[in-house]
N, C-alpha and C positions, 0 to 999 in steps of 0.2 A: 337161300333167298337172294334175289337180284336186288342190288341197291336201287332206291327210288329213282335217282337221277338216271341210272342206266335203263330202267324200265320205261320211264317217260321218253327218253331219247329213242329207244327202240320202237315205241309206239308211233312217235312222230315220223320216224324214218319209214314206217310201213304205211303211213296215211297218204294214199294217193289222192290228190285233189280231183274233184269232179271236173269234167270237161264240157258237159252239156250246158249251153247258155240259152236263157230265155229272155225275151224282151217284155218287160212288164210295165204297166203304168206307174209313174213315179209315186203316186199316192198309195200304191199297193206294195211298194218295195221295202217297207220297214222290216228290218231284221235280216234282209237278204244280203248276199255277199256280191259286191260289184265285180264284174268280170272284165271290164275294159275301162281304162282311164277315161275320164270325162273332161273335155277341153272346152273352154268358154268361147263362144263365137261372138261375144260382145263385151263391151266395157260395162262394169257395174260400179257406180251408177253410169248410165249412158251419157249424161250431160252434167256439167257443174250444176249443183242444186243447193237450195237452202236447207240448213239443218235446224232452222228456227222459224217460228212465226215472227215477222218483223218487217223491216224495210231494207230493200236493196238500194245501194247508192254508190256514188263515186266518193272515195275518201277525200279527193281534192276539193269537193264541194263542202266539206265540213272541217274548216281549219281549226275550229274550237267547239267545245260543247255548247249547245244552245242554238246552233245554226238552224235556219228554217229552210225546208225544201218543199216544193210543190209536189203533191202526190199525183203523178201523171198516169199511172196504170195500176191495175190489180192483177196479180198472177197467182191463181190457186194451183194446187198440185194437179197435174194432168193436162195443163195448158202451157203454152209458150208465149212469153211476152215479146215486145219489140225493143229495139235499141233504146237504151236509156239516154235521154237528152241531158246535157249539162244543167245543173241546178235543180234537177228533179229527183224524186225517189219513186220506187215501185213498192206498193203494198204486196208482200210476198208471204207465202205459207210454206210450211215444212214440206220438203220434197219437190217443190216447184223449181223449174230451171232458172238459173241466174240470167237476167237479160244482158245482152251484149252491151258492154260499156260499164257495167257495175263491177266493183271490185271488193265489196264487203256487204255484209248484212248486219244491221243493228237490231237486236231483239226488241220486241214491242214494249217490254217492261222499261226500256231505257228511252222511250219516245213518248211525246205528248201530241195529241191532235190539236191542230190550230186552223180551223176553217177548212179550206181546201189543201192545206199543207200539214206538215208535221215538224215538230221541234225535236231535234236530235240531241238528247241530253247525255251525250257520250262522245268521246273522241275515237272514231273507228280506226282500225288497223287493216291494211290490205289483206284479204283472205279470210277475215273474221267471219265465222259461222257459215263458211262455204265448204261443201263437200265436193271434191274434184272428181271429174269423170275418170273412171277406172281406179278410184281410190281403194275400193274393196277388191275388185277383180279386174284384171287387164285382159283384153281380147287375146286369145291364144294361150292363156294360162291353164294349167291342169288344176281343176277345182276338186276333183275326187280321184283317188288312185285305186286301181284294181286291188282286190284283196281286202278291202275294208268292209266290215259289216255295217250296214247302213242304219244310222240312227235318225231321229226326227230332224235334228239340225242339218244333217247331210242331205236329207230330202229337200229341206228348204233351200239349201245352197244350190242343189241341182235345179230346182224350180226357178231360182233367181236368174239363172242363165238360159232359161227357156227349155229345159229338158222335160218333155212330156212323158217320156218313157226312159227306162234304164235297162242296160244289159246285165243280168245277174245269173249266177250259177243256179241250176235247178236245186230243189230241196233234197237233202239227204233222206233216204228212205231207211227207217230203223224199225226192226221187229223187236218186241220186248215181251219177255215172259218170266214168270217166277216159278220156282220148283219148291215142293214141300207139301206133304200130305197134311201137315199141321196148319196150313194156311186156310183162312176163311175170309170171304169178302164181307166188308161192312154191310149191315142190314140182314145178314144171315145169323141164325143162332150160333152161339159160341160153345161148342162141346168142351168137356174137360180135356186139357192138354193142347187145345188149339189156340191160335193167335190170329188177329186180323192182319191182313196183308197191307202193310203201310208202304212197303217198297214200291209196289205198283204205282201208287199215287205220286210218291216222291220222284221216281225215275221218269215217269211219263210227263210230269210237270217240268222237270229239268230239260227233257228232250224237246218238248213243245216250246219252251221259252227260248231255246236255241234256234227255233224255226224248222225243226225236223218234221218230216211226215211220218207219223208213228203208226205202226201196225201192232196193236195190243193183243197178244195171244193169251192173256190171262194167266191162270195157274195151270201148270203141267204136273201130272201125278209123278210121284217119286218112283219111277221105273226107268230102266235103260231104254226100253223100246219106245215108251212114250216120249222120252227126251229126244231120242234120235228122230222120231217122226216129226216132232215140233221143229227141230233144226232143218230137216228136209223141206218142210212146208214153208219155212221162212227164207231159205237160201235163194229161191228162184226169183223173188220179186223185191228183195231188199238189198241195200248196200252194206248194212251192218246189223248184227244180231247182238242184243244185250240181254243177259240173264242175271237174276239175283238168286243166290243160294245154290247149293249143290256142287261147289267147286273145291271143296276141301277133300279129305281122304277118308271120310266115314263110309260105312257100308251102304248108306242111303244117298251118297253123293254121286250122282250119275252123270253130271254135266261133262266132267273132264273126259271120261271114257267115251261118252257119246260124241263129243267133238272129234276125238281121235278116230272114231269109227267112220264118221261122216266127212272128215276132212283132215286137218292137221292142227296140232297144238304147238305153238312156237314159244310161248312164254308162260311161266307159271310161278307164282309166289313172289311177292315184292316185300322188301324190308321197310314197311311203313306201318304206323300204328295210329288209328285203327286201319285194318284192311289188308292183312297178309295174303289171303287166298284170292288173288286176281289172276285170271287166265286170259291169254290172247291167242288167236289162231285164225283159221279160215274154214268155212263150211262149203262143201261142194254143192253145186246145183245139180240135182238128179236129172234135170232135163238137158244138161250139157252147157248151161250158161256160165256166166263169170263166177257165180257163187257170191258169198258174202263174208266180210270180216266178222270176227266173233270176239266179244269181250264178256267174260264171266266175272261178276262181282260177288262179294260176300253176301250172306243172308242177313247178318246183323244190320239193323237199320242205319246206325251211324256209320258203320264201315262202308255200307253201300253208298251213302250220301257223300262221304269224304273221298272215297276212291273215284266216284264219278267226277267230282269237282276237280280233283288234282290230276287225274289221268285220262278219264274219258272225255271230259270237256275239251282239253287241248287237242286230242285226237280228232274229235268231231269237227272242231273249228278248222283244223288243217285240212281235213277231207272236204270241207265246204269251200276251201280256197282262201281262208283267212291267213295272212302272213304273221301278224302279231297275235299269237294264240295263247301265250303264257300269262298267268296273272301277275300283277305287280304288287309287291308288299311295301309297307312303310315301317320305319323303325320308331318304336315307341317304348317308353320305360315300362318294365314289368311291375305290376302291383301285387306280386305274389312270389313265393319261393317254390322252386321245383327241384328238390334235392335228389330225387331218385329217377333219373331219366331212363328211358328204355334204350336198348341197343339198336332199335330201329328208329328211323326218322319219324317224328311225332307231329301230328296236327291236332292241336288242342282247341276246343271250342272256347271262344273268348269274346269279350266286348270291351269297349273303352269306357272307363268310368268318368265321373265328373272332373276328377283331378287330372285327366289326361293319361292315366296309367291303365295298362291292360289288365282286366280282371278275368279270372278263369271260372267256368262253371264248376261247382264243387265235385260233381261226379262225372268223370271222363270215360265211363264205361261204354263199350261199343253198342250196347242196346238201349242207351238212354237217349231216345229221340228228342225228348224235351230240351236237351242241351243245345240242339241245333236251332230251336226257336228262340231260346233265351239269348243265344250268341248273336254277334254282329259280324263274325268273321272267324278266322283260324290263326292261331300262332303256329308258325312253321319253325319247329325246333330240330336242329341237327341231331343225328344219332349220338347218344351218349352224352349230351350236353346238359349239365345242371344249370338252373337259372336262379339267380339271387335277386331279391326284390330291388328294384331300381335299375337293374341291368337292361340295356336296350334289347328288344326282341323284334323279330320280323312278324308283323301282323298283316294278314291278307284280308281286307274287308270284303263282305259279301258283295259289295258293288263291283268287285273284280271277278266274282265267281258266279253270280246269279243273274247277271244282266243278259 
């Protein structure tokens, strides 16, 4: 078995980033990967403006609290006032430009109306409640860097500097199928010995959440010829083929020999638990095209889920052009004992309890899919490492794995 770190490094080394770039409306770029740095052509904010509803004034006109100033103008957001005359104030609203000559804003709660004037019940300081031009973003600054997967706040930042469209890499095309004559789709009768195909829903959901364009080929019968035919059908129009089941060494496990017959198998078996039977290779395009990368995942539901998160997800993100593609863990105290570790690297379903300690789901079996719903993340435990209660462990929250 290949160590987990070596397997992941080999996958990332083989992940060739996409090169095709599309220009899409900023409002439609959520989850896409930015292909080119975005540089601001303006200052944000473009002018000094008020960060409060209140009164713009000259500090020199308020030598002490209680000074009275004539309100000479009113400046709502979206309009521009005129030069502030000495001894006057401007009624100003949040976001409105500071009039020339003013050097502070006093919030309205510290002021009292007095006829055509206002009493300033506060000793202002120069710059108070003024947002300076370029305070957020300076003209010429890089606001978004290539290789970022665009989140809502990034789209807002792009919009704030006037980007109506954004250059992004095209979506990764992924073919997905499951193997196993025992599999039945939900809604169909469940014969004796059969199980419902949960992996199809989990894997498709994970792929779509990453922004992939999914070609769902459903369930492929347990035969070498059917598996080879499915691989050939998928290789011509997809960048990646992902399968679940059939990559072990049983007599009905046909995926591994099918990939070897239709292309090449480069990696097989990883020292992680759950998830030992993981395969990686290439499938040739029978029409002479580029072909597709191939990743075969275990059939056990939890094994399929965990291997996708820890191995396939980084591979896909790297292929999509994302630079920072590995999940980040946090160190938290264990609320459990783990005295008999496996010789493989373990990923334990866990969540953080009220006391701030990590709790384990009681049944860590590879077929217990309910553990993935109960959990809020995974404990990343090194091979052969026993854990004592209170010891710090590496916890990877789902926010790092399912976003």
